[in-house]
C-alpha positions in Angstrom: 0.0 0.0 0.0 1.4 3.4 -1.0 2.5 5.7 1.9 0.2 8.6 2.5 1.4 12.0 1.3 2.5 14.3 4.1 3.8 17.9 4.0 6.7 17.1 6.2 7.9 14.3 3.9 7.5 16.5 0.8 9.5 19.3 2.5 12.3 16.9 3.6 12.9 15.9 0.0 13.1 19.5 -1.0 15.4 20.7 1.8 18.2 18.0 1.3 19.2 19.5 -2.0 22.5 21.3 -2.3 20.9 24.7 -2.9 17.7 26.6 -3.4 16.7 26.9 -7.1 13.5 27.5 -9.1 12.5 23.9 -8.7 12.6 24.4 -4.9 10.0 27.2 -5.2 7.8 25.3 -7.6 7.7 22.3 -5.3 7.2 24.3 -2.2 4.2 26.0 -3.8 2.7 22.7 -4.8 3.3 21.2 -1.4 1.6 24.1 0.4 -1.4 24.0 -1.9 -1.7 20.2 -1.5 -1.6 20.7 2.3 -4.7 22.9 1.9 -3.2 26.3 2.7 -5.2 27.7 -0.3 -3.7 29.8 -3.1 -3.8 33.2 -1.3 -1.9 32.1 1.8 0.5 30.0 -0.4 1.3 33.0 -2.6 1.8 35.3 0.4 4.1 32.8 2.2 6.2 32.2 -1.0 6.5 35.9 -1.6 7.6 36.5 2.0 10.2 33.7 1.8 11.6 34.8 -1.5 12.1 38.3 -0.1 13.9 36.9 3.0 16.1 34.6 1.0 17.1 37.5 -1.3 17.7 39.8 1.7 20.0 37.4 3.5 21.6 36.2 0.3 21.3 32.5 1.2 21.1 29.5 -1.1 21.0 27.0 1.7 17.8 24.9 1.9 18.2 24.6 5.7 17.8 28.3 6.0 14.7 28.2 3.9 13.3 25.4 6.1 13.9 27.5 9.2 12.3 30.6 7.6 9.3 28.6 6.5 8.7 27.4 10.1 9.1 31.0 11.4 6.8 32.4 8.8 4.0 29.9 9.5 4.4 30.3 13.3 4.1 34.1 12.9 0.9 33.7 10.9 -0.6 31.2 13.4 0.4 33.3 16.3 -1.8 36.2 15.2 -4.7 34.4 16.8 -5.4 33.9 20.5 -6.1 30.1 20.7 -6.7 30.1 24.5 -9.9 28.5 25.7 -11.6 31.0 28.1 -13.3 28.8 30.7 -12.7 30.7 34.0 -16.4 31.5 34.7 -18.3 29.1 37.1 -20.1 27.6 35.6 -18.3 28.1 32.3 -20.9 27.7 29.5 -19.8 26.5 26.1 -22.3 26.4 23.2 -21.3 23.9 20.5 -22.6 24.7 17.0 -22.1 23.3 13.5 -23.9 21.6 10.6 -24.9 17.9 11.0 -22.3 15.4 10.0 -19.1 17.4 11.1 -18.6 15.3 14.2 -20.3 17.6 16.7 -21.6 14.9 19.0 -18.3 13.0 19.2 -16.4 16.3 19.7 -18.5 17.1 22.8 -17.7 13.7 24.3 -14.0 14.1 23.5 -14.0 17.7 24.8 -15.6 16.4 28.1 -12.8 13.8 28.3 -10.2 16.5 27.6 -11.5 18.7 30.4 -11.8 15.8 32.8 -8.1 15.2 32.5 -7.7 18.7 34.0 -9.9 17.6 36.9 -13.0 19.6 35.8 -16.6 18.5 36.3 -18.7 18.6 33.2 -22.4 18.4 32.3 -23.7 18.1 28.8 -27.0 19.6 27.7 -28.8 17.8 24.9 -30.4 20.8 23.3 -30.6 19.2 19.8 -34.1 18.0 20.6 -35.3 17.4 17.1 -33.6 14.1 16.6 -34.2 11.5 19.3 -31.2 9.5 18.0 -29.0 12.6 18.5 -29.9 12.6 22.3 -29.1 8.9 22.7 -25.8 9.3 20.7 -24.8 12.3 22.8 -25.6 10.4 26.0 -23.2 7.6 25.0 -20.4 10.0 24.2 -21.0 12.1 27.4 -20.7 8.9 29.4 -17.5 7.9 27.6 -16.2 11.4 28.4 -17.0 11.2 32.1 -19.8 13.9 31.9 -23.3 14.0 33.3 -26.1 14.7 30.8 -29.3 16.7 31.0 -31.8 15.2 28.5 -35.1 16.7 27.2 -37.9 15.7 29.5 -40.2 14.9 26.5 -39.8 14.5 22.8 -39.6 17.8 20.9 -39.0 19.9 24.1 -37.9 23.4 23.4 -34.1 23.5 23.1 -33.8 26.7 25.1 -35.6 25.1 28.0 -33.2 22.1 27.9 -30.3 24.6 28.0 -32.0 26.4 31.0 -32.3 23.0 32.9 -28.6 22.3 32.1 -27.4 25.6 33.6 -29.7 25.0 36.6 -28.3 21.6 37.1 -24.7 23.0 37.0 -25.5 25.6 39.6 -27.3 23.2 41.9 -24.5 20.6 41.8 -21.5 23.0 41.5 -20.5 21.5 38.2 -17.8 23.6 36.7 -18.3 23.4 32.9 -21.5 23.2 30.8 -21.3 21.9 27.2 -24.6 22.6 25.3 -25.2 20.7 22.1 -27.4 22.5 19.5 -29.2 21.5 16.3 -27.2 21.6 13.1 -29.6 21.4 10.2 -29.1 24.4 7.9 -31.9 24.0 5.4 -33.9 26.6 7.5 -31.1 29.0 8.3 -33.4 31.7 9.6 -35.2 29.3 12.0 -32.0 27.7 13.2 -30.4 31.1 13.9 -33.5 32.3 15.7 -33.4 29.2 17.8 -29.7 29.8 18.7 -30.4 33.4 19.6 -33.2 32.2 21.9 -30.9 29.6 23.5 -28.3 32.3 24.1 -30.8 34.7 25.6 -32.1 32.0 28.0 -28.7 31.0 29.1 -27.4 34.5 29.6 -30.2 35.2 32.1 -28.5 32.6 34.3 -24.8 32.7 33.4 -22.5 34.4 30.8 -21.5 32.3 27.8 -17.8 31.7 27.9 -17.3 30.2 24.4 -19.3 29.5 21.3 -17.3 26.8 19.4 -18.1 26.0 15.8 -17.1 22.5 14.7 -15.7 22.2 11.1 -14.8 19.1 9.2 -11.3 19.5 7.7 -12.1 17.0 4.9 -14.6 19.4 3.4 -12.0 22.1 3.0 -13.1 25.5 2.0 -16.7 24.1 1.5 -16.9 23.6 5.2 -16.4 27.3 5.8 -19.1 28.2 3.2 -21.5 25.7 5.0 -20.8 27.4 8.3 -21.2 31.0 7.2 -24.6 31.3 8.8 -23.2 30.3 12.2 -20.2 32.6 11.7 -22.6 35.5 11.0 -25.3 34.9 13.6 -24.0 32.6 16.4 -21.3 34.8 18.0 -18.6 32.2 17.3 -15.5 32.7 19.5 -13.5 29.6 18.5 -13.2 26.8 15.9 -12.9 23.1 16.4 -11.3 21.3 13.4 -12.3 17.6 13.2 -11.2 14.7 11.0 -7.8 16.4 10.6 -4.9 14.5 9.2 -2.4 17.1 10.4 0.3 16.1 8.0 -1.8 16.1 4.8 -4.4 18.9 5.4 -2.8 20.9 8.2 -2.9 24.1 6.1 -6.7 24.2 6.5 -6.2 25.3 10.1 -4.4 28.5 9.0 -6.6 29.0 6.0 -9.8 28.8 8.0 -8.5 31.1 10.7 -7.5 33.7 8.1 -10.8 33.5 6.2 -13.0 33.7 9.3 -10.8 35.8 11.6 -11.7 33.3 14.4 -9.0 31.2 16.2 -8.9 27.5 16.1 -9.0 26.3 19.7 -9.3 22.5 19.5 -8.1 19.8 17.0 -9.6 16.4 16.5 -7.1 14.0 14.8 -8.6 10.6 15.3 -11.7 8.5 16.3 -10.7 7.7 19.9 -12.1 9.5 23.0 -8.6 11.0 23.7 -8.1 12.3 20.1 -8.9 15.9 20.8 -6.2 18.4 21.8 -5.8 22.1 22.4 -4.2 24.0 19.6 -0.7 25.3 20.2 0.7 27.1 17.1 4.4 26.4 17.8 3.8 22.6 18.4 1.5 22.3 15.4 3.9 24.0 13.0 6.8 21.9 14.2 4.7 18.7 13.5 3.6 20.1 10.2 7.0 21.0 8.6 9.3 18.4 10.3 
């Protein structure tokens, strides 16, 4: 079976040559586009690197490799990727279209937070699909979180959110993760619903984060799909799922620059422990090494 393409491997082949030449630039451009950085960022990075190589008068590929790492780190570092969860309870709304891995992300996020000793409750406010509530309950249990379910089928999502915050306050639970509906065929109705959920929650507690889940495999289409959430849901951070960091890692920078919103969590596998915080320095090191 053929070895999967990775940016790091492509770059290694490039940087072992005796010197930088036009082939180096062509291959670097191809590698960055293949890694899903998109044409605009690729062009800007190449232009920046060409200028630096000329300024320092170097022909050593090792210098270019270091400059590439620094250039990408600088671009990633423009965004504050810190999760803001200091309120008690800290309320996190999780939004995104169906199929991006929202439910599994909530379970993994609960597990991630449990490793830091936090207590978690999940609110099943996607009440329009009974299967969604059952699936969420399974992942909440796997993540070590309590769950507040709808009390009857079709219950108003905002009232489930209300009950979840009440539960957190009564039990002293530190962090609340609220699942929301993700169908986008009625954008107006869905955004009205999210606005109502926010309003009801904010009567009880401030909302610490609104995390939008995006599927890295859909590339730029994922951002288009999510535009309604970006416009109307007050998104504060992005969660990238289904990310093969070595092949499509450029999507992380591309989506940050397109939306102006920082990536805060990365999902890079199917397991309960396969969700991590996003640290630009570490991510770039993995990407280009």
